[in-house]
C-alpha positions as CSV (number, residue, x, y, z in Angstrom):
1,X,42.6,-37.9,-5.4
2,X,42.2,-34.2,-6.8
3,X,38.7,-32.6,-6.9
4,X,36.8,-32.8,-10.2
5,X,37.2,-29.3,-11.0
6,X,40.7,-29.4,-10.6
7,X,40.7,-32.9,-12.3
8,X,39.1,-31.0,-15.1
9,X,41.5,-28.0,-15.5
10,X,43.9,-30.6,-15.7
11,X,42.6,-32.6,-18.6
12,X,42.0,-29.2,-20.9
13,X,38.3,-29.4,-20.7
14,X,36.8,-26.5,-22.2
15,X,35.8,-23.4,-19.9
16,X,31.8,-22.6,-19.7
17,X,31.0,-20.0,-22.7
18,X,29.5,-16.7,-20.6
19,X,25.9,-16.5,-20.6
20,X,24.7,-14.6,-24.1
21,X,24.2,-10.9,-23.2
22,X,20.3,-10.0,-22.5
23,X,19.5,-6.8,-24.6
24,X,17.5,-4.2,-23.1
25,X,14.0,-3.8,-22.5
26,X,11.5,-2.1,-25.0
27,X,10.2,1.1,-24.3
28,X,6.7,0.6,-22.6
29,X,4.3,1.6,-25.4
30,X,2.9,5.2,-24.8
31,X,-0.7,3.2,-24.6
32,X,0.3,1.1,-21.5
33,X,-0.5,3.9,-19.4
34,X,-3.9,4.1,-20.5
35,X,-6.3,1.7,-18.7
36,X,-7.8,-1.0,-20.6
37,X,-11.5,0.3,-20.7
38,X,-10.6,3.6,-22.2
39,X,-7.9,1.7,-24.9
40,X,-11.3,-0.4,-25.6
41,X,-13.3,3.0,-25.8
42,X,-10.5,4.6,-28.0
43,X,-10.5,1.9,-30.7
44,X,-14.0,1.4,-30.7
45,X,-13.8,-2.3,-29.2
46,X,-16.9,-3.9,-27.8
47,X,-17.7,-6.4,-25.3
48,X,-19.4,-9.5,-26.8
49,X,-20.8,-11.5,-24.1
50,X,-20.9,-15.2,-24.5
51,X,-21.6,-18.4,-23.2
52,X,-19.6,-20.7,-21.0
53,X,-20.7,-24.1,-20.5
54,X,-18.7,-26.2,-17.0
55,X,-19.1,-29.7,-16.1
56,X,-16.3,-31.7,-13.8
57,X,-14.3,-28.2,-12.7
58,X,-13.3,-27.6,-16.6
59,X,-14.7,-24.6,-18.7
60,X,-15.6,-25.0,-22.2
61,X,-16.6,-22.6,-24.7
62,X,-18.5,-24.7,-27.1
63,X,-21.3,-27.0,-25.9
64,X,-20.8,-30.0,-28.1
65,X,-17.2,-30.2,-26.3
66,X,-19.0,-29.8,-23.1
67,X,-21.2,-32.8,-23.5
68,X,-18.8,-34.8,-25.2
69,X,-16.6,-34.7,-21.6
70,X,-19.9,-35.3,-20.1
71,X,-20.5,-38.5,-21.8
72,X,-17.2,-39.6,-20.9
73,X,-17.4,-39.0,-17.3
74,X,-20.7,-40.9,-17.4
75,X,-19.9,-43.8,-19.1
76,X,-16.5,-43.9,-16.5
């Protein structure tokens, strides 16, 4: 009994298509060589502290979501 690959060849099964050619990666932007703090300063971007709420091993940026999760956890 012929192997499966031989049987497919005999049956005229289509060959696999070559994988598509990948384009070369774009050149790295000039700003990529600067560190983040320098870029933030250059473009006038400021850091704004904001509260993060943690409950049950999860972090929430919205207090209402954290409270809702805690309520669901208390009722379970």
